[in-house]
Backbone bond lengths (Angstrom), bond angles and torsions (degrees), N, CA, C in turn:
res aa  C-N    CA-C-N  psi(-1)  N-CA   C-N-CA  omega(-1)  CA-C   N-CA-C  phi
1 M - - - 1.486 - - 1.526 108.37 -
2 P 1.314 116.36 134.56 1.472 120.56 -179.80 1.525 112.81 -67.63
3 N 1.303 116.15 162.74 1.457 121.96 179.91 1.518 110.96 -99.84
4 I 1.321 117.52 -29.49 1.446 121.51 -176.45 1.518 109.70 -77.91
5 K 1.333 117.17 139.22 1.442 122.96 -174.26 1.533 113.00 -59.24
6 S 1.319 115.09 -46.41 1.490 119.12 -179.79 1.531 112.09 -64.23
7 A 1.346 115.98 -34.21 1.432 119.52 178.94 1.531 111.47 -69.84
8 K 1.340 114.81 -38.18 1.471 119.70 175.76 1.530 110.69 -60.37
9 K 1.336 114.93 -42.76 1.465 120.60 179.11 1.510 110.16 -61.77
10 R 1.365 117.72 -44.30 1.434 121.32 -178.18 1.522 110.00 -60.20
11 V 1.364 117.80 -40.47 1.431 121.66 179.99 1.520 110.06 -61.51
12 L 1.336 117.55 -45.24 1.467 121.34 -179.87 1.539 111.27 -63.61
13 I 1.331 115.36 -44.16 1.473 119.73 179.80 1.508 111.37 -64.01
14 S 1.354 118.08 -43.91 1.426 120.31 -178.31 1.534 110.64 -66.34
15 E 1.314 119.03 -36.30 1.465 121.53 175.95 1.518 111.01 -62.85
16 A 1.322 116.44 -43.37 1.483 120.92 -178.85 1.552 109.03 -64.47
17 R 1.324 115.85 -45.07 1.484 119.50 179.77 1.521 111.85 -64.53
18 Y 1.334 115.97 -38.96 1.456 120.76 178.26 1.514 110.17 -59.71
19 A 1.308 117.23 -45.81 1.470 122.32 179.97 1.531 111.48 -63.49
20 A 1.352 116.37 -41.37 1.461 118.74 179.62 1.527 110.28 -68.57
21 N 1.311 118.11 -43.85 1.458 121.98 178.45 1.503 113.26 -61.69
22 K 1.341 114.52 -40.67 1.473 120.18 179.73 1.516 110.97 -63.52
23 S 1.325 116.21 -41.67 1.473 121.23 177.95 1.508 111.47 -65.47
24 A 1.310 116.84 -43.92 1.476 120.39 -177.00 1.553 110.15 -68.70
25 K 1.338 117.07 -37.69 1.476 120.82 179.53 1.526 109.13 -67.11
26 S 1.297 117.23 -39.40 1.466 121.84 177.93 1.536 111.09 -63.44
27 A 1.304 115.42 -41.61 1.499 118.70 179.59 1.532 109.12 -67.65
28 L 1.327 116.89 -36.57 1.468 121.65 178.66 1.529 108.97 -62.02
29 R 1.341 116.18 -51.15 1.482 121.23 -179.24 1.541 110.52 -57.36
30 T 1.353 117.00 -41.83 1.423 120.41 -179.29 1.531 112.10 -64.02
31 S 1.338 117.05 -42.88 1.490 119.98 178.80 1.505 111.48 -65.17
32 I 1.323 117.39 -35.96 1.482 120.62 178.63 1.509 110.30 -68.01
33 K 1.382 114.40 -42.11 1.450 118.14 179.35 1.487 112.92 -61.16
34 K 1.394 116.62 -41.43 1.447 121.21 179.04 1.525 111.02 -64.29
35 A 1.284 116.98 -38.91 1.483 120.43 -178.75 1.533 110.45 -70.14
36 R 1.299 118.75 -28.04 1.442 121.79 -176.81 1.539 112.60 -84.74
37 E 1.340 117.27 -10.46 1.423 120.28 -179.28 1.562 111.70 -67.17
38 E 1.326 114.08 157.57 1.477 117.89 178.43 1.524 108.62 -68.85
39 G 1.334 117.83 138.25 1.420 122.14 177.44 1.541 113.11 80.18
40 A 1.332 116.93 15.64 1.475 119.98 178.11 1.533 108.77 -71.13
41 D 1.342 117.22 133.00 1.466 119.25 -177.89 1.516 109.43 -84.47
42 A 1.348 114.08 175.34 1.481 120.13 -176.54 1.523 111.11 -65.41
43 A 1.327 118.84 -33.51 1.461 122.46 -179.27 1.509 110.79 -63.31
44 T 1.361 116.34 -40.37 1.438 120.38 -179.35 1.536 109.76 -65.85
45 V 1.349 115.88 -40.66 1.468 117.89 -179.08 1.508 110.41 -69.28
46 K 1.329 117.15 -36.07 1.477 121.87 177.50 1.535 110.91 -61.66
47 A 1.366 114.15 -44.88 1.427 120.66 179.73 1.542 111.62 -61.44
48 A 1.311 115.43 -38.16 1.479 120.89 178.83 1.518 110.69 -67.02
49 V 1.344 115.35 -40.39 1.468 119.54 178.90 1.514 111.68 -63.95
50 V 1.344 115.71 -40.75 1.469 121.47 177.50 1.511 109.71 -63.33
51 S 1.308 118.94 -43.49 1.463 119.81 -179.94 1.499 112.54 -67.51
52 V 1.359 118.78 -31.77 1.429 122.58 176.00 1.543 109.20 -66.17
53 D 1.339 115.89 -45.27 1.474 120.42 176.16 1.498 113.64 -56.77
54 K 1.336 115.61 -45.01 1.449 120.55 -179.21 1.540 111.70 -63.65
55 A 1.364 115.16 -41.10 1.436 121.26 -179.72 1.544 111.10 -64.13
56 A 1.356 114.92 -40.22 1.455 118.66 178.93 1.528 109.93 -69.32
57 G 1.300 118.17 -34.90 1.459 121.51 -179.94 1.546 112.19 -69.46
58 K 1.346 115.24 -30.25 1.472 118.82 178.45 1.503 112.61 -88.66
59 G 1.347 116.20 -4.54 1.463 119.45 176.51 1.504 112.22 85.43
60 L 1.343 119.33 15.60 1.479 121.30 176.79 1.506 110.73 -71.91
61 I 1.326 114.12 -38.08 1.491 118.71 177.99 1.523 107.82 -130.02
62 H 1.327 114.20 158.86 1.468 119.36 -178.20 1.528 109.41 -72.68
63 K 1.293 118.54 151.33 1.468 122.75 -178.82 1.527 112.64 -60.37
64 N 1.325 115.75 -37.24 1.467 119.11 178.36 1.527 111.18 -67.74
65 K 1.325 117.93 -36.84 1.467 120.76 175.73 1.515 109.92 -65.56
66 A 1.305 117.31 -40.29 1.469 120.82 175.31 1.517 111.67 -59.71
67 A 1.285 117.27 -44.62 1.454 120.45 179.13 1.506 111.53 -63.54
68 R 1.310 115.56 -40.82 1.485 120.53 179.38 1.550 110.55 -64.87
69 L 1.318 116.47 -44.35 1.456 119.09 179.63 1.505 112.19 -63.46
70 K 1.340 116.10 -42.00 1.460 122.60 179.48 1.560 109.83 -61.41
71 S 1.328 114.60 -41.69 1.462 119.57 -179.38 1.523 110.19 -65.76
72 Q 1.326 117.26 -42.97 1.472 121.32 179.50 1.510 109.90 -63.25
73 L 1.314 116.72 -42.06 1.495 120.29 -179.08 1.529 110.50 -64.58
74 A 1.347 116.26 -43.08 1.450 121.12 -178.93 1.530 109.79 -66.39
75 K 1.301 118.02 -40.54 1.450 122.82 176.89 1.533 110.21 -58.78
76 K 1.302 116.14 -48.44 1.495 118.66 -179.65 1.495 111.70 -66.59
77 A 1.315 118.42 -36.68 1.466 121.40 -179.59 1.508 112.12 -66.06
78 N 1.355 115.88 -37.67 1.431 122.03 -178.46 1.558 115.03 -80.79
79 A 1.313 115.63 -16.00 1.451 119.01 -178.05 1.501 112.02 -75.12
């Protein structure tokens, strides 16, 4: 544990952000997995695309990865 007050604060903030990011990434992966399942309806795919967009907007995933995921989901939905 650091001794300097600002360093202590940074540790606390980074731990809180890590927990929030971990939770959001887990939710993102779950929504993508549900959309990729056999028999997934259009609403599930749309919800996954929305969650991918939100994750890219928050900086959880890169914008190119978001575009790639959305393309893959659309391809699977249209097949």
